[in-house]
N, C-alpha and C positions, 0 to 999 in steps of 0.2 A: 504493500500500500504506500509506504514511504517512498519507494522507488518510483511509483507512478506519479506521485505528487511532485517529486523532484524533476521528473521528465517533463511534466506540464509546465513547471516553472521555467525550465530551460527553453521550452518552445515559446513561451510568452515573452522571452527576451528579444525575439525577432519581431521586427516591425510588421511584416506581412501577416503574422498570426494575430497581432493586435488589431490591424486593419480588418481582418476577416471577421473576428468576433464582434467588433464594434459595428461594422456595416451589416453583418448578418443578423444581429439582434434587432437593429433598427428596421431593417427591411422586413423581417418576420413580423414585427409588431405592426408596422403600417399595412402590410399585406392582409393581415387578419381582420383589420377594423371594418373594411367594406365588404368582406367575404359574405357576411350575414345578409347584407342588403342585396348583393348580387344573387344569392341563392333564393331569397324570398321574392325578388322581382323577376325571377327566372331569366336572369341575364348572364348566367354562367358561361354560355357559349361565346359571349363577347370577349371574356378573358382569354379563352382559347384562341379565338381569331386574332386578337391583338398580339398574342405571343408570337404567332407566325409572322405577323407584320413586322414586329420588332426584330425578328431574325433576318428578314430581308433588308431592313434598314441597317442592321449591324454589319451585314455582308458588304453593303455599299460603303459604309464607313471604313471597313477594312481595306477595300479596294482603293479608296481615296486616301488611305494612310492617315486618317484622322487619329491623333494621339488619344484623345478622350472620346470614345465612341458615344458615350451617354449624351454629350452635347448635341450630336447629330440625331441619334436614335430617338431621343425623347420627343422633340417637336414633330418628327415624322409620325410617330405612333399616336401622339395626341391628335394630330390632324385626321388620321385614319379613324380614330375613335369618334370624333365629331361627325365625320362623313358617314360612318355606320349609323350613328344616332339619327342623323338627318334623313337617311333613306329608310329608316325603320318603318315608317308609316306610308311609304310610297306604294302606289297601286301597281306599279310595274315591277319594281324590285323590292321584295320584302326584306325585312331585317336579317333573317337567317340566310337568305340567298346572298345578300351583300357581304355578310361576314364570310361565307364560304368562298366567294369569288376573291375577295381581298386577301384572305389568309392563305389560300392555296396559291394564288398568284405571287404573293410576297415570298412564300416558302420556296417556290420554284425559281423565282428570280434570284433569291439569296444563294441557293445551292449552285445555280448556273454561274453566277459571278465568282463564287469561291472556287469553283472547278476550273474556270478560265484563268483567273488571275493569281490564285494561290499556288505555291510550289506543290507538285504531286506528293512529295514526301510528307508534307505537313497537312494535307487536305483532310484526311480521315480524323486526325487528332483535333484539328480546328473545329470541324463540323460536330464531332462527338462532344467536345467541351461546350460549344455554343448551344447545342440542342439539349444536352442532358446535364449541363452544369457540373461536369466532373471535377474541374479544378479552378473554375473561374473566380470563385470567392477568395481563393488563396493566391491569386495573382493580381489583386487590385493594387493600383498605384495610390499614392496619397491623395491625388486629385479625385480619383474615382471614389475613394472612401469618403472624402469630404462631401462630394456631390450626393452620394447615397444617404449620408446622415442628414444633410440639409433638407433634401427633398422628402425624406421620411418624416422629419420633424414638421415640415409644412403640411404633409398629409394628415398627421396626428392633430395638428392645430385646426385644420379644416374640419375634421370629423367632430372635434369637441365643440367648435364654434357653431357648426350647423347641425348639431346632434338632433335637436327637436324637429327641424325641417326634414332631415334625412329619415328620421323615424316616421314622419307623416307621409312622405312620398313612398316609403317602403310598403306601408300597409294600405293606404288609400290615397292614391295620387289625385283622383277626381275631387275628393273632399278637401285635400290640401289646396288645390287650385281654387275651389269655391271660397276658401277662407282667405284668399289673397296671396298665396304663395306663388311665386313665379316658377312654376314647375319646369317649364321648358328650359329656362336659363339654368336652373339648378341641375337638371339632367345633363346639360352640356358640360357644366363644371364638373359634375360627377364623372362623366365620361373621360374628361381630361385627367382627373385624379386617378381613375382606374388605369388609364394608359401609363401614367407616371409609376404606379405600383408595378405594372407589368414590366416596364423597363428596369426598374430597380431589382425585381425578383429574378430577372434573367441572370444576374450576377450570382445568385444563390443556388438556383435549381435548374437553370437553362430554360430555353424557350418552350420546350415540349412538356415540361413538368410544372409549369407555373400554375395552371388551373388547380392542380392537386394542392399546392401550397395555400391557395386562397380558399378553396372549397372544403377540403377535408376538416380543418379546424372548426369551421362554421357548422357543418353537418354534425360533427361529433358533439359539439356544445348543445345543439338543438335536441339531441336525443335525451339529454339529462335535464336541461333547464327550459323554462317556458318564458321567462322574462327576457325582453330584448336586451336590456343592459347586462344581465348576467350572462347571456349567451355571448355577447361581444367580449366581455371580460375573460370568460373561460376560453374563448377562441384565441384570444391574444396569448394567454398562458400556454396553451397547447402549441401554438405556432412557434413561440420563442424557445420552449423546451426542445421541440423537434429540431429547430435550426442549430441550437447550441450543441445538441447531441450529435447531429450530423457533421458539424465542423470538427468536433472532438474526435469522432470516429475517423474522419478523413486524415487528421493529423497523426493520430496514434496507431490506427490499424490500416491506413491506406485505402479505405473504401471511398467510392465516389460520393461527393457531398450531396448532389441533387437527389439521386435515387435513395440514399440513406435517409434523408429527411422525409421523403415521401413514404418510405416503408415504415418509419416510426409513426407517421400520421395514420397510416393504415392500421397499425397495431393499436394505437390509441382509439381509433374509431371502433375497432372490434371490442375493446374493453368497455367503451361507452355504450355500445349496443347491448352488451351483457348486463351492464348496470341498469339500463333503461328497462330491459325485460324483467329484471328482479324487482325494480320499483313498481312496474305496472301490475305485478302479481300480488302486491301487498294490499 
């Protein structure tokens, strides 16, 4: 036990490990906040679609040799999120169809560009790391870490400040609109915030596993708690624990960060499911 503690201390002396834990904790916390809203509003597919869009944007940033890819990927993903929201009610292109077209197109474009412009020897490693987040969080620069922390804090502040309005549009958007809430504007802002979360979460679990990071903690919490506030709080706890455990595992045991975090969330979901069954039988 003492040897393990000493090993952890030695690893924490490296800046990249400090960056990984700080950014990973903040990303997990911000990601879980709006997961409950996405699930209840049946917007889970948007998160999946935007993750593919972010992959395409990251590939373009890589080709353009942009040092901090977040600076390029974030605005592109936000614009796509707003575009999806604006076409959601279109009579010709429904929301789910627009998500499918944008996400598949971005995924294909991203792989095409990486295949053309990346050296063949590095292609499989780059794609695997970007899609599944195998080592991304452990390779963050100081600039990327600061951007992740700053944007995570902004997401948390947004959620706290607009908590009542987010609660209202989550359960009854028509009633919220009737009460004077600018629901369309709030939904656009919400889409932009979700896009920000997606871009941040790419550093932690990769573009293909982002939905699991956002959705699993929310669903697990809903199995046990009924109060919206308690669900959100427990979702945050699950997400942070899973992320910290995943990063620890990657450092100490050499497991891929993204898939480890998702597997931990699956185990927690199974435990919560058992607990919910036990509670319902009482």
